[in-house]
C-alpha positions in Angstrom: 0.0 0.0 0.0 1.4 3.3 -1.0 1.5 6.3 1.2 -0.7 9.2 0.2 1.2 11.8 -1.7 1.7 15.3 -0.3 -0.5 17.9 -1.9 1.1 19.9 -4.6 1.4 23.7 -4.3 -1.4 24.2 -6.8 -3.8 21.9 -5.0 -3.0 22.9 -1.4 -5.9 24.2 0.6 -5.6 27.9 1.2 -4.7 28.8 4.7 -7.0 31.2 6.6 -5.7 34.7 7.0 -4.3 35.4 10.4 -6.6 37.4 12.7 -5.0 40.7 13.7 -5.6 41.6 17.3 -6.5 45.3 17.9 -3.7 47.6 18.8 -3.4 49.1 22.2 -4.5 52.5 20.9 -7.5 51.0 19.1 -8.6 49.1 22.2 -8.6 52.3 24.3 -10.5 54.2 21.6 -13.0 51.4 21.7 -13.3 51.7 25.4 -13.7 55.5 25.2 -16.5 55.0 22.7 -15.3 57.9 20.6 -18.4 57.9 18.3 -20.5 59.2 21.2 -18.1 62.0 22.3 -19.9 64.7 20.3 -22.5 64.4 23.0 -20.0 66.1 25.4 -18.5 68.6 22.8 -21.7 69.9 21.4 -23.3 71.5 24.4 -20.1 73.4 25.3 -20.2 74.9 21.8 -23.8 76.1 22.4 -23.2 77.5 25.9 -20.1 79.3 24.7 -21.8 80.7 21.6 -24.6 82.1 23.7 -22.0 84.0 25.8 -20.4 85.1 22.5 -23.8 86.4 21.4 -23.7 88.6 24.6 -20.2 89.8 23.7 -18.1 87.6 26.1 -15.6 84.9 25.2 -12.6 83.6 27.2 -10.6 81.1 25.1 -8.9 79.3 27.9 -12.2 78.8 29.8 -13.6 77.4 26.6 -10.8 74.9 26.1 -10.9 73.9 29.8 -14.7 73.3 29.6 -14.2 71.1 26.5 -11.4 69.1 28.2 -13.5 68.7 31.3 -16.6 67.6 29.4 -14.8 65.1 27.2 -12.9 63.5 30.0 -16.0 63.2 32.2 -17.7 61.4 29.4 -14.6 59.2 28.7 -14.5 58.4 32.4 -18.2 57.6 32.4 -17.8 55.2 29.4 -14.9 53.4 31.1 -16.7 53.1 34.4 -19.7 51.7 32.5 -17.5 49.2 30.7 -16.1 48.0 34.0 -19.4 47.9 35.9 -21.5 46.3 33.1 -18.9 43.5 32.7 -19.0 42.8 36.5 -22.8 42.7 36.4 -22.9 40.5 33.3 -24.7 43.0 31.1 -22.2 42.8 28.2 -22.7 39.2 27.1 -21.0 37.7 24.0 -24.2 37.9 22.0 -24.7 41.7 22.3 -25.2 43.5 19.0 -23.0 46.4 19.8 -19.2 46.7 19.6 -17.1 44.5 21.9 -16.6 46.0 25.3 -13.0 45.8 26.4 -13.6 44.5 29.9 -16.1 41.8 29.1 -14.2 40.9 25.9 -11.0 40.3 27.9 -9.1 42.9 25.9 -8.0 44.8 29.0 -7.9 43.6 32.6 -10.6 45.1 34.8 -8.1 46.8 37.1 -6.5 48.6 34.2 -9.9 49.8 33.0 -10.6 51.1 36.6 -7.2 52.9 36.7 -8.0 54.5 33.3 -11.4 55.6 34.7 -9.6 57.4 37.6 -7.1 59.0 35.2 -9.9 60.3 33.0 -11.8 61.8 35.9 -8.5 63.2 37.2 -8.0 65.1 34.0 -11.5 66.4 34.2 -11.0 67.5 37.8 -7.8 69.4 36.8 -9.7 71.2 34.1 -12.5 71.9 36.5 -10.1 73.2 39.2 -9.0 75.9 36.7 -12.6 76.8 35.9 -13.5 77.0 39.6 -10.6 79.4 40.2 -11.6 81.8 37.3 -15.4 81.4 37.3 -16.6 80.5 40.7 -17.1 77.8 43.4 -20.5 76.9 42.0 -18.7 74.8 39.3 -17.4 72.5 42.0 -20.9 71.4 42.6 -21.5 71.0 38.8 -18.4 68.9 38.3 -18.9 66.7 41.4 -22.5 66.0 40.4 -21.5 65.2 36.8 -18.8 62.7 37.9 -21.1 61.1 40.4 -23.8 60.7 37.8 -21.3 59.1 35.4 -20.2 56.6 38.0 -23.6 55.7 39.3 -25.1 55.2 35.9 -24.0 51.5 36.0 -22.1 51.5 39.3 -23.0 51.5 42.9 -25.6 49.4 44.7 -28.6 50.8 42.7 -27.4 52.0 39.3 -30.0 54.3 37.8 -29.1 53.1 34.3 -30.6 49.7 35.3 -33.9 51.4 36.4 -34.9 53.2 33.2 -33.5 56.6 34.3 -30.6 56.8 31.9 -32.3 59.0 29.3 -33.4 61.5 31.9 -29.9 61.9 33.3 -28.4 62.2 29.8 -30.9 65.0 29.1 -30.0 66.8 32.4 -26.2 66.4 32.3 -25.5 66.5 28.5 -28.2 69.2 27.9 -29.2 71.4 30.8 -26.1 71.2 33.0 -23.6 71.2 30.1 -25.1 74.2 28.2 -25.9 76.3 31.2 -22.6 75.4 32.8 -20.6 76.3 29.7 -22.4 79.6 29.5 -21.8 80.3 33.2 -18.1 79.6 32.8 -17.9 82.5 30.4 -20.2 85.1 31.9 -20.5 84.0 35.6 -24.3 84.2 35.6 -27.2 82.3 34.2 -30.1 83.4 31.9 -33.3 81.7 30.8 -32.0 81.6 27.2 -29.3 79.1 28.3 -31.9 76.7 29.7 -34.1 77.1 26.7 -31.3 76.3 24.3 -30.2 73.4 26.5 -33.5 71.6 26.0 -33.1 70.6 22.3 -29.4 69.8 22.9 -30.3 67.5 25.8 -33.1 65.8 23.8 -30.8 64.8 20.9 -28.2 63.6 23.4 -30.8 61.5 25.1 -31.8 60.1 21.7 -28.3 58.6 21.4 -28.9 56.5 24.5 -32.3 55.5 23.2 -30.7 54.0 20.0 -28.1 52.2 22.2 -30.9 50.7 24.4 -33.1 49.7 21.5 -30.1 47.8 20.0 -29.3 46.1 23.4 -32.9 45.4 24.5 -32.7 41.6 24.4 -29.4 41.2 26.1 -30.3 43.9 28.7 -33.5 42.1 29.5 -31.7 38.9 30.1 -29.2 40.6 32.3 -31.8 42.3 34.4 -30.9 45.7 33.1 -34.4 47.4 33.0 -33.7 50.3 30.7 -36.5 52.4 29.4 -36.4 50.3 26.2 -36.9 47.1 28.2 -39.7 48.7 30.2 -41.6 50.1 27.2 -40.8 47.5 24.6 -39.2 47.9 21.2 -42.1 49.5 19.3 -43.0 52.1 21.9 -39.4 53.0 22.4 -39.1 53.6 18.6 -42.0 55.9 18.8 -40.4 57.7 21.8 -37.2 58.1 19.8 -39.1 59.8 17.0 -40.8 62.1 19.4 -37.6 63.1 21.2 -35.8 63.9 17.9 -38.7 65.9 16.4 -39.5 67.8 19.6 -35.9 69.0 19.7 -36.5 70.8 16.4 -39.9 72.2 17.5 -38.5 73.8 20.6 -35.4 75.3 18.9 -37.0 78.7 18.0 -38.2 79.5 21.6 -35.4 82.1 22.1 -36.4 83.7 18.8 -40.2 83.6 19.5 -39.9 84.9 23.1 -36.5 86.5 23.3 -34.0 88.7 21.6 -32.3 86.0 19.3 -32.9 86.4 15.6 -34.3 83.9 13.0 -30.7 82.6 12.4 -31.4 80.3 15.4 -33.4 78.2 12.9 -30.2 77.0 11.1 -30.3 73.6 12.8 -33.5 72.8 10.8 -31.1 72.2 7.9 -30.4 68.8 9.6 -34.0 67.7 9.5 -33.4 65.3 6.5 -30.7 63.6 8.4 -32.9 63.3 11.5 -35.8 61.9 9.5 -33.4 59.3 7.9 -32.3 58.3 11.4 -35.9 57.9 12.6 -36.6 55.6 9.6 -33.6 53.5 10.4 -34.4 53.1 14.0 -38.1 52.3 13.2 -37.4 49.7 10.5 -34.1 48.0 11.4 -33.2 45.5 14.1 -29.8 44.3 13.0 -26.8 45.4 15.0 -24.8 46.8 12.1 -27.6 49.2 11.1 -28.2 50.3 14.7 -24.5 50.8 15.3 -24.4 53.1 12.3 -27.5 54.9 13.6 -25.8 55.4 16.9 -22.7 57.0 15.3 -24.9 59.1 12.9 -27.0 60.3 15.9 -23.8 61.6 17.5 -22.9 63.4 14.2 -26.4 64.8 14.1 -26.0 66.3 17.5 -22.7 67.8 16.6 -24.1 69.3 13.3 -27.2 70.5 15.1 -25.2 72.3 17.8 -22.6 73.7 15.4 -25.5 75.3 13.4 -27.2 76.4 16.6 -24.0 78.1 17.7 -23.6 79.7 14.3 -27.2 81.0 14.5 -26.4 82.6 17.9 -23.3 84.3 16.6 -25.0 85.5 13.5 -27.8 87.0 15.6 -25.4 89.5 17.2 
């Protein structure tokens, strides 16, 4: 009996391409969830633009506010990555991107250290703002960091009780816009709160998309988000209402205040918003909803850039 011959080069079965592990930088960018960071940048632009409309702008305060806002969000994202992994919310069958703790890409202790470092950078930026703008910002910064940690951390995380969207509206809308305005002028005005409402609504819509995508895995993990409580269909309706109401309340400072019609510039993004609503209403696959999540972040940035431009053109 003859031995089987070795396969020739032409007939050899092709070898599978080696899988390339993510680089260290890419892993940390995944952990920071950079696609959602416009949620922290956008309200700072609006609050600062309102101060500019009133004739006040301090460049260093603006930069410090941007740094503080971004690193509070990065710290929050890292804290959520760590806490969700410990609670079993980030299962292998989730439709969203891999989480670095649950996916075993970074040891939990390193994620926790990175969380502390991120919040430390935010505290440093906040210390400068407290020194130049007032002690009140200490309360704002402490409340923002505490809200970020307790979203999925602590004994009773509010993100597991369906309160996530409310806190996003408050801290990425009301607090962020009014706080950024206060940093520049050291007082508050009703216009800052009125402009913060549409900003906060579109920021909350980002979390709604995230929770619609994760509704099945969140339900199994006992994470009772608003999407889990309402169900997929009603949450989709809520998403559409949140997005469209943001546009309807945009002209309040023109209708009842001194701002001119330039404040309507964000309405140029209505076609993008309508396309997002259709995607969220009609699609259930993870790829489409992940794209919708990223596009919602870009929508908020575009909305707030145009809102800021409208304020400055109203001078």
